N, C-alpha and C positions, 0 to 999 in steps of 0.2 A: 842142350847147357848155360847156364844164367849163370855168365861172372862176374852182376852188376845186380844188385836185385834195391831198391829204399821203400824201409821199414818209417810211416808212419807211430811216430808216439805216441801209446794213447794216452791221457794226464794231464793237466797242470806242471806248471812250474812245480810247486809247490808239494801237489801229489810223486811228482819224477825225483825228487831231491830226497824224498822221506822213501822211494822204495829203492834208491843205489847206494845211500849212507851220506849221500855230502852233505856237507856243511863246510861251512866260514873256513873253518881249520885247516882244511886240505886244499888253501891256496899255495897256506907254506911250502904243499909239497911236489909247488911248478902244474898240481890239477887245476887254474886257476879261477875255473867255472864249469855249469853240470856240464855244457857241452864235450866238457877235456876230458872230465870225468867218467861221461859214460862209455865214449868211444874208447880211454883206456881201458877198460872192461872191458868192452865186446873187438877189441887189440888182443887181452888178453886170451879170449875163449879160441879165437880165430886161430893163435899162434898154440893151444893145447889140443886143439882138432887135428894139428898137424897143418895147415895149411897155410904155407910157409908164403909168403908176397904177394900178402890179399892185404889188409885193412878198413877203418870202418872212418869213420869220420859223422860227426853230428854237426846239425841246420836247426839256429833256432829259429824258426816261420812263422810271423805275428807270435799268437801264442800257445805255438805246439813247437816239436821239435823231431824232426827227420833226420833218421839216421841211414844214413847211404851205408857201405859194405860192395868193398871191385876185387876183386883177383884177375893177375894176367891169364891163370890155367888151371882153375877151380870151380864147381860146380853149384852156387851159393843157395839154390834154388831152398834150401832145405832149414834153413834161416828165417821163410818166408812166411813161415808160418811156428819154427821151433820158438821166437826171441820172441814175439809176442805172446803165443802160447804163457811164455818165459815170462813177461808182465803179468800178462791175467792175476797168475798163479801166484807170483809175490805179491797184488792187488789185496786177491785175496788173504795173504796169509799177513796183512798190513791194518788189515778190518779187523781181525780177530783178535787184533794184537791191540787196537782203538775198543774193542767190545771192553776192551778185558783189561783195561786202563788204572783203571781203581786197582785190583787185583796184586798188577804188576808193582804201582806203588808204593804197597806195602809191603809187596817182598823187598824192594831196593829200600827199602826208610828202614825193617827191621834186620834186613841184612849190611846196611852200610857201602850195598858197591851197586858202584852205577849198570844203568843194560845197555846197550844196544844193538836196535835195528838192524841185519845185515846178515843179505841173500847172500849165499852161496857165484856170486857175481864172476866173471873170467876164465870159470870152470867148464872141459873139454864140453859141450851141448850137441855139437852135430855127431860126433866118433861117440859116445858113450859105449865103452863095452864090460860094465861094471852100474854095480847097482851103487850108490853112491849114500850113507848114512854121514849125513854129520851132525855135529852137534855142535856147542857155542865154538866159535872159532875163536884161535889165540886172539893175546889183542893185536900180535899182530900185522894181524889180517888187516886189520882198519888201521893200523897205525903207517902203515905199507903198501897198501891199501895193490894188495895181494891176498884172496882168500886163501893161499897153499902157503905165501910162504915163511914157515917157520923151521925154525930148524932146534930139537930142543936134544941135547944133551939125555940120553936112558942110561949110560956107562960106557964101562969097559970101550968105549972107542967103536961106539953104534952109538947109530942119531936113531930120529922118528920115520923117520924112512928107508934106515937100512933093512934088506929082508935075508937076507944072503941067510944070514941062519933056519930061513924056512923052506929055502930051497931043498931038494933032495936031491 
């Protein structure tokens, strides 16, 4: 059982800031630098995977970043591969976005609506028991740095998370 893991986060500061959608405006929310921002999302993932008591910390070392995850009573070995694979997939998404930036700029200009690159950081990663088909997140996901933070009324006392009428 692996209670502590260290992961070298591939990419420089500019790449990781783009990948994690970190901007200087985030400092107003208490996430004052890229390290705390990345740690925030990894801690959300650990919580949503049910690993209560586990924690993540990110350090800047020279020009790179290191993620350390620890837990007093959970096996963290799955994150040794899951996090680097997720970062690699996110890097590919960012590369595709950059290759199509001109087309995206045309859409932004024609609609007058700004767009923000945001990956679903903070969702369960190690204990996923579903296929998650996500579309553009609500603006609250970016504002509150929590991909699933939103509570939209759907009508008559129902919310988007209220599925009681779907259970037989």
